NUNUTI-442607 format. One line per 10 residues: number of its first residue (from 1); their letters; for each residue x, y, z of C-alpha. Coordinates in nm, 3 decimals. Example, Ala and Ser with C-alpha at 12.3 -4.5 7.8 and 13.67 -1.06 7.14 Angstrom:
1) as) 1.230:-0.450:0.780 ~ 1.367:-0.106:0.714;
***
This chain:
1) mdyktyfhny) 7.390:2.615:9.519 ~ 7.321:2.912:9.291 ~ 7.118:3.146:9.512 ~ 7.064:3.387:9.221 ~ 6.812:3.138:9.079 ~ 6.700:3.000:9.415 ~ 6.343:3.130:9.410 ~ 6.279:2.974:9.069 ~ 6.362:2.630:9.210 ~ 6.239:2.627:9.571;
11) pnhegrfgey) 5.995:2.501:9.665 ~ 5.941:2.249:9.386 ~ 5.596:2.169:9.245 ~ 5.526:1.939:9.543 ~ 5.602:2.219:9.787 ~ 5.929:2.070:9.905 ~ 6.254:2.237:10.001 ~ 6.482:1.940:9.948 ~ 6.359:1.674:10.189 ~ 6.138:1.913:10.387;
21) ggvylpddlk) 5.791:2.056:10.330 ~ 5.513:1.890:10.132 ~ 5.150:1.823:10.221 ~ 5.038:1.570:10.487 ~ 4.663:1.621:10.520 ~ 4.327:1.438:10.508 ~ 4.184:1.425:10.156 ~ 3.920:1.691:10.224 ~ 4.178:1.938:10.346 ~ 4.415:1.850:10.061;
31) kafeeidyay) 4.154:1.977:9.817 ~ 4.114:2.297:10.018 ~ 4.488:2.363:10.018 ~ 4.510:2.281:9.647 ~ 4.242:2.546:9.592 ~ 4.450:2.800:9.786 ~ 4.763:2.705:9.590 ~ 4.584:2.739:9.256 ~ 4.439:3.078:9.352 ~ 4.776:3.207:9.473;
41) qticrssqfi) 4.961:3.086:9.163 ~ 4.691:3.249:8.951 ~ 4.730:3.595:9.101 ~ 5.082:3.614:9.249 ~ 5.225:3.739:8.918 ~ 4.920:3.948:8.835 ~ 5.001:4.318:8.801 ~ 4.661:4.407:8.951 ~ 4.724:4.196:9.262 ~ 5.082:4.321:9.302;
51) nelrrirkef) 4.987:4.685:9.253 ~ 4.699:4.658:9.500 ~ 4.927:4.496:9.758 ~ 5.187:4.768:9.703 ~ 4.922:5.037:9.750 ~ 4.805:4.873:10.074 ~ 5.163:4.850:10.202 ~ 5.233:5.214:10.128 ~ 4.905:5.379:10.226 ~ 4.777:5.149:10.503;
61) qgrptpvyhc) 5.079:4.970:10.652 ~ 5.327:5.258:10.631 ~ 5.593:5.073:10.432 ~ 5.879:5.085:10.376 ~ 5.984:5.063:10.739 ~ 6.323:5.229:10.805 ~ 6.665:5.093:10.889 ~ 6.802:5.255:11.206 ~ 7.157:5.280:11.340 ~ 7.183:5.197:11.713;
71) nrlsrkigac) 7.459:5.449:11.782 ~ 7.450:5.459:12.163 ~ 7.407:5.084:12.208 ~ 7.689:5.017:11.962 ~ 7.925:5.253:12.148 ~ 7.838:5.084:12.478 ~ 7.957:4.752:12.333 ~ 8.261:4.851:12.124 ~ 8.354:4.934:11.765 ~ 8.099:4.711:11.588;
81) qiylkredln) 7.784:4.879:11.466 ~ 7.433:4.744:11.523 ~ 7.150:4.838:11.288 ~ 6.779:4.754:11.310 ~ 6.523:4.691:11.042 ~ 6.227:4.859:11.214 ~ 5.938:4.619:11.156 ~ 5.808:4.737:11.493 ~ 5.700:5.050:11.302 ~ 5.484:4.850:11.061;
91) htgahklnhc) 5.111:4.909:11.127 ~ 4.989:4.692:11.419 ~ 5.344:4.684:11.555 ~ 5.504:4.382:11.390 ~ 5.593:4.213:11.063 ~ 5.283:3.992:11.071 ~ 5.067:4.237:10.875 ~ 5.291:4.184:10.569 ~ 5.146:3.839:10.505 ~ 4.807:3.894:10.667;
101) mgegllahfm) 4.714:4.168:10.420 ~ 4.834:3.941:10.139 ~ 4.628:3.650:10.274 ~ 4.327:3.877:10.320 ~ 4.357:4.000:9.962 ~ 4.382:3.638:9.844 ~ 4.072:3.543:10.047 ~ 3.886:3.838:9.894 ~ 3.987:3.717:9.547 ~ 3.867:3.363:9.629;
111) gkkrliaetg) 3.530:3.486:9.757 ~ 3.583:3.353:10.111 ~ 3.381:3.500:10.399 ~ 3.596:3.412:10.702 ~ 3.961:3.417:10.805 ~ 4.070:3.152:11.060 ~ 4.406:3.151:11.234 ~ 4.607:3.066:11.543 ~ 4.821:3.308:11.739 ~ 5.082:3.285:12.015;
121) agqhgvalat) 5.210:3.630:12.106 ~ 4.893:3.777:11.959 ~ 5.064:3.979:11.684 ~ 4.942:3.746:11.409 ~ 4.593:3.755:11.559 ~ 4.591:4.135:11.570 ~ 4.726:4.157:11.216 ~ 4.470:3.914:11.080 ~ 4.186:4.086:11.267 ~ 4.309:4.410:11.108;
131) aaayfglece) 4.308:4.252:10.762 ~ 3.958:4.112:10.819 ~ 3.830:4.455:10.920 ~ 3.998:4.612:10.615 ~ 3.844:4.364:10.368 ~ 3.508:4.326:10.547 ~ 3.554:3.960:10.643 ~ 3.470:3.757:10.954 ~ 3.767:3.659:11.170 ~ 3.821:3.370:11.412;
141) ihmgevdivk) 4.143:3.356:11.619 ~ 4.243:3.050:11.826 ~ 4.475:3.124:12.119 ~ 4.602:2.917:12.411 ~ 4.469:3.017:12.752 ~ 4.825:3.065:12.884 ~ 4.897:3.315:12.606 ~ 4.560:3.488:12.649 ~ 4.659:3.578:13.006 ~ 5.016:3.667:12.910;
151) qapnvarmkv) 4.920:3.880:12.608 ~ 4.603:4.049:12.735 ~ 4.660:4.379:12.546 ~ 4.666:4.198:12.212 ~ 4.356:3.997:12.302 ~ 4.174:4.324:12.369 ~ 4.292:4.465:12.035 ~ 4.163:4.159:11.848 ~ 3.821:4.194:12.008 ~ 3.804:4.568:11.937;
161) lgakvvpvsf) 3.881:4.491:11.572 ~ 3.586:4.252:11.562 ~ 3.756:3.913:11.583 ~ 3.615:3.615:11.770 ~ 3.887:3.492:12.008 ~ 3.857:3.118:12.080 ~ 4.037:3.012:12.403 ~ 4.225:2.681:12.376 ~ 4.221:2.491:12.705 ~ 4.384:2.154:12.626;
171) glktlkeavd) 4.748:2.043:12.639 ~ 4.997:2.311:12.732 ~ 4.742:2.577:12.624 ~ 4.997:2.758:12.405 ~ 5.082:2.792:12.036 ~ 5.088:2.427:11.923 ~ 4.745:2.365:12.074 ~ 4.614:2.686:11.915 ~ 4.723:2.549:11.575 ~ 4.550:2.216:11.649;
181) safdsylksy) 4.228:2.398:11.739 ~ 4.238:2.626:11.435 ~ 4.297:2.331:11.200 ~ 3.996:2.152:11.350 ~ 3.775:2.458:11.298 ~ 3.897:2.501:10.941 ~ 3.824:2.137:10.859 ~ 3.458:2.203:10.947 ~ 3.423:2.525:10.747 ~ 3.682:2.530:10.467;
191) kesiycigsv) 3.432:2.595:10.189 ~ 3.356:2.947:10.316 ~ 3.681:3.008:10.509 ~ 4.053:3.033:10.451 ~ 4.307:2.927:10.713 ~ 4.568:3.202:10.729 ~ 4.873:3.033:10.879 ~ 5.079:3.274:11.087 ~ 5.427:3.169:10.981 ~ 5.629:2.984:10.715;
201) vgphpfpmmv) 5.495:2.654:10.848 ~ 5.208:2.423:10.755 ~ 5.130:2.243:10.432 ~ 5.222:2.383:10.092 ~ 5.161:2.655:9.972 ~ 5.187:2.843:10.304 ~ 5.564:2.819:10.367 ~ 5.618:2.962:10.016 ~ 5.332:3.210:10.025 ~ 5.412:3.361:10.365;
211) rdfqmcigie) 5.781:3.385:10.269 ~ 5.686:3.567:9.948 ~ 5.469:3.817:10.135 ~ 5.747:3.874:10.393 ~ 6.027:3.919:10.136 ~ 5.962:4.293:10.138 ~ 6.156:4.305:10.469 ~ 6.481:4.174:10.324 ~ 6.447:4.356:9.989 ~ 6.388:4.690:10.163;
221) areqflemtg) 6.660:4.632:10.425 ~ 6.923:4.552:10.163 ~ 6.848:4.862:9.958 ~ 6.829:5.085:10.265 ~ 7.154:4.960:10.418 ~ 7.339:5.009:10.090 ~ 7.201:5.361:10.062 ~ 7.299:5.443:10.422 ~ 7.651:5.300:10.420 ~ 7.750:5.217:10.062;
231) llpdaicacv) 7.819:4.860:10.176 ~ 7.636:4.543:10.265 ~ 7.629:4.444:10.634 ~ 7.881:4.185:10.746 ~ 7.601:3.986:10.908 ~ 7.225:3.984:10.949 ~ 7.011:3.809:11.207 ~ 6.650:3.752:11.307 ~ 6.464:3.542:11.562 ~ 6.325:3.203:11.456;
241) gggsnsagmf) 6.017:3.035:11.599 ~ 5.812:2.919:11.303 ~ 6.029:3.158:11.107 ~ 5.825:3.415:10.910 ~ 6.011:3.735:10.997 ~ 6.347:3.565:10.949 ~ 6.247:3.405:10.618 ~ 6.149:3.747:10.491 ~ 6.471:3.907:10.613 ~ 6.704:3.631:10.493;
251) sgfladpvei) 6.546:3.612:10.147 ~ 6.683:3.952:10.055 ~ 7.044:3.849:10.126 ~ 7.073:3.482:10.023 ~ 7.283:3.558:9.713 ~ 7.512:3.806:9.893 ~ 7.844:3.747:10.075 ~ 7.674:3.813:10.409 ~ 7.671:3.590:10.718 ~ 7.315:3.498:10.816;
261) ygveplgrgt) 7.209:3.398:11.168 ~ 6.874:3.260:11.281 ~ 6.831:3.295:11.658 ~ 6.626:3.026:11.833 ~ 6.488:3.048:12.190 ~ 6.698:2.853:12.440 ~ 6.453:2.940:12.717 ~ 6.567:2.809:13.057 ~ 6.828:2.564:12.926 ~ 6.903:2.263:12.710;
271) nlgdhaatit) 6.671:2.005:12.871 ~ 6.372:1.897:12.664 ~ 6.075:2.109:12.769 ~ 6.292:2.404:12.873 ~ 6.343:2.554:12.526 ~ 6.205:2.576:12.172 ~ 6.532:2.553:11.975 ~ 6.404:2.322:11.703 ~ 6.689:2.335:11.452 ~ 6.952:2.309:11.724;
281) ygkkgvlhgf) 6.797:2.007:11.902 ~ 6.522:1.869:11.677 ~ 6.500:1.584:11.430 ~ 6.293:1.515:11.122 ~ 5.920:1.467:11.174 ~ 5.571:1.564:11.059 ~ 5.348:1.816:11.237 ~ 5.044:2.017:11.129 ~ 5.056:1.886:10.774 ~ 5.422:1.943:10.683;
291) eslllqdaeg) 5.760:1.772:10.724 ~ 6.046:1.955:10.891 ~ 6.265:1.943:11.198 ~ 6.064:1.881:11.513 ~ 6.135:1.865:11.885 ~ 6.024:1.514:11.987 ~ 5.997:1.310:12.304 ~ 6.124:0.953:12.341 ~ 5.811:0.815:12.170 ~ 5.846:1.050:11.871;
301) npapvysnas) 5.559:1.278:11.973 ~ 5.589:1.658:11.961 ~ 5.775:1.755:12.277 ~ 5.660:2.024:12.520 ~ 5.837:2.352:12.449 ~ 5.899:2.671:12.642 ~ 6.009:3.029:12.580 ~ 5.935:3.357:12.756 ~ 5.841:3.478:12.406 ~ 5.494:3.345:12.325;
311) gldypavgpe) 5.555:3.380:11.950 ~ 5.856:3.146:11.958 ~ 5.732:2.848:12.164 ~ 5.651:2.614:11.874 ~ 5.796:2.260:11.852 ~ 5.864:2.271:11.476 ~ 6.018:2.518:11.232 ~ 5.946:2.624:10.876 ~ 6.070:2.366:10.622 ~ 6.273:2.625:10.434;
321) hafwakekrv) 6.469:2.703:10.751 ~ 6.543:2.332:10.794 ~ 6.664:2.330:10.433 ~ 6.884:2.639:10.480 ~ 7.037:2.476:10.788 ~ 7.117:2.157:10.597 ~ 7.265:2.357:10.309 ~ 7.468:2.557:10.565 ~ 7.357:2.888:10.414 ~ 7.211:3.004:10.746;
331) nyvtasdeea) 7.375:2.958:11.086 ~ 7.123:2.875:11.359 ~ 7.222:2.985:11.708 ~ 7.039:3.033:12.038 ~ 6.965:3.301:12.297 ~ 6.826:3.231:12.643 ~ 6.539:3.400:12.827 ~ 6.788:3.598:13.034 ~ 6.987:3.714:12.731 ~ 6.668:3.823:12.556;
341) iaaffnlsry) 6.550:4.020:12.858 ~ 6.891:4.190:12.888 ~ 6.864:4.293:12.522 ~ 6.506:4.412:12.583 ~ 6.616:4.649:12.858 ~ 6.937:4.768:12.689 ~ 6.768:4.860:12.362 ~ 6.490:5.032:12.556 ~ 6.726:5.231:12.777 ~ 6.996:5.326:12.526;
351) egiipaiess) 6.793:5.372:12.209 ~ 6.439:5.449:12.327 ~ 6.303:5.145:12.140 ~ 6.105:4.883:12.335 ~ 6.127:4.559:12.133 ~ 5.907:4.252:12.149 ~ 6.060:3.970:12.354 ~ 6.066:3.766:12.031 ~ 6.279:4.033:11.860 ~ 6.491:4.066:12.174;
361) haiayamrwa) 6.633:3.719:12.107 ~ 6.781:3.846:11.779 ~ 6.902:4.168:11.940 ~ 7.071:3.961:12.212 ~ 7.264:3.767:11.950 ~ 7.358:4.088:11.767 ~ 7.500:4.225:12.093 ~ 7.697:3.902:12.141 ~ 7.825:3.920:11.780 ~ 7.928:4.284:11.825;
371) kqhrsgailv) 8.126:4.197:12.140 ~ 8.310:3.921:11.951 ~ 8.415:4.139:11.652 ~ 8.650:4.435:11.653 ~ 8.482:4.599:11.355 ~ 8.197:4.555:11.111 ~ 7.819:4.587:11.115 ~ 7.529:4.356:11.191 ~ 7.173:4.425:11.077 ~ 6.894:4.286:11.298;
381) ncsgrgdkdi) 6.530:4.245:11.212 ~ 6.341:4.410:11.498 ~ 6.030:4.212:11.411 ~ 5.790:4.373:11.659 ~ 5.742:4.624:11.936 ~ 5.717:4.532:12.303 ~ 5.397:4.706:12.412 ~ 5.232:4.364:12.449 ~ 5.512:4.245:12.680 ~ 5.550:4.540:12.919;
391) dyviekygtg) 5.323:4.415:13.199 ~ 5.472:4.064:13.188 ~ 5.832:4.192:13.184 ~ 5.789:4.433:13.474 ~ 5.602:4.175:13.683 ~ 5.870:3.910:13.627 ~ 6.194:4.108:13.579 ~ 6.136:4.451:13.730 ~ 6.254:4.767:13.552 ~ 6.583:4.622:13.433;
401) enyll) 6.863:4.811:13.608 ~ 7.049:4.487:13.678 ~ 7.052:4.401:13.306 ~ 7.210:4.719:13.171 ~ 7.557:4.732:13.014;
***
C-alpha cells in the first residue's frame, strides 16, 4: 500500500477502511449522522475553520505539546532511549481535547445546542464539558457507575464545568453501557444535539473525523523528534482502547520506515472477561453502529471486558486499527495490569511524570522494547496525566516501591 496517498483513499465514501467501518444505524439516526458528515466535509477544508481551530489549539489548549527525553528511565534500562510525546500537558490533561474542541466547533457551525457523549476514564467527559463551556453549549455526559466511583476527581471536574453527568446503572456499568445510554439519549434529541463520540469508533464519519482532529499529535511528534535528534525514531507506540490517541500518533508516521506498536490492555490474563485486547483476541462483528473487531462470547454477543484503565475497557476497537492490523502496518501487542502499574510508578519516580494508567500501558511496552534492543529510540504517546488515578492506585497498589527498577 502507498501510505503517501493513504488519507486520500481511506475511508472510502461509505466510511469503510477495507472491510471495516461503515454505518449500521436506524433510519432516523442515519439521517443525523449524514448531516454531521455533510457539515464536516463542508468545513474541514475551510481556511476559516482550520485557522480558528489552530488559534484554539495554540491559545487555549497550549499546543504544540513537547517531546521529552526520559534520560534517567532510559539509563535505568540500558542503552535504548525512551521519549514521550507529552499529551498529558494538553489542557485538561489528556489528548481528548484535540477532538472535543473540533467537535464543539463543528456543533457551533451546525447550530446545535447540546453536546452528548459517553466517558470511561472521564477524560473525554472533562474535555467535552470544557468545549461546551468554551462554546456556550449544554453538555450531557453518560458514565458507568463503576467508573464514576473510580474516577471521582474527573466527575467533579465535569460538574464544575457545568455538565450534566448521567450515571449508567445497567450491565457492567462501565464504558460499553455508557455508550449504549448516550446513543439512546441522542436518538431522542438529535435535532438539537450532536453526539460527540470519544474515540475513533462509531458510525462514519466519527472514526475519520476524530482521527483527523487527533493527527496533530503525530504531525507534531514527527517534526519535534527530527528537530531534537536529526533522525526518526526506530519505533513508536501508544495505548489502544477505542484508539483515538494512537490513531492520531500513528497517522504522522504511516509513510515512514518506523515500527509502530499499538498496546492493548491484557488486564488480569487471557481468559474472556479478564482483558480488553480486542485486536489480539477479537473477531469481526458490529457494535454501536460500526463494523470492526469485537470481543464476543459463545453466542456472538459483546463479551464482558476488564482493564484497570477505565478508558481502555471497551469490547471493540476503531475500524481503522482493525484495518492497519490486517494490512500489517501496525503491530498490536499487549500489556497487563501489573506491567502498566510498574510503568506508572517507574515513570513517576525516575522522571517526575505521573502518567494515566491508560498511557502506562504504552510506557510499559516501551520499557519492554528498550530492554530487548541494544540501541535505538522509541517514542511513546503519553496520552494523559495520572491525577485522576492517584487515589485508586494508592488504595490498590500502595506507593510502588516493589515495582521500581
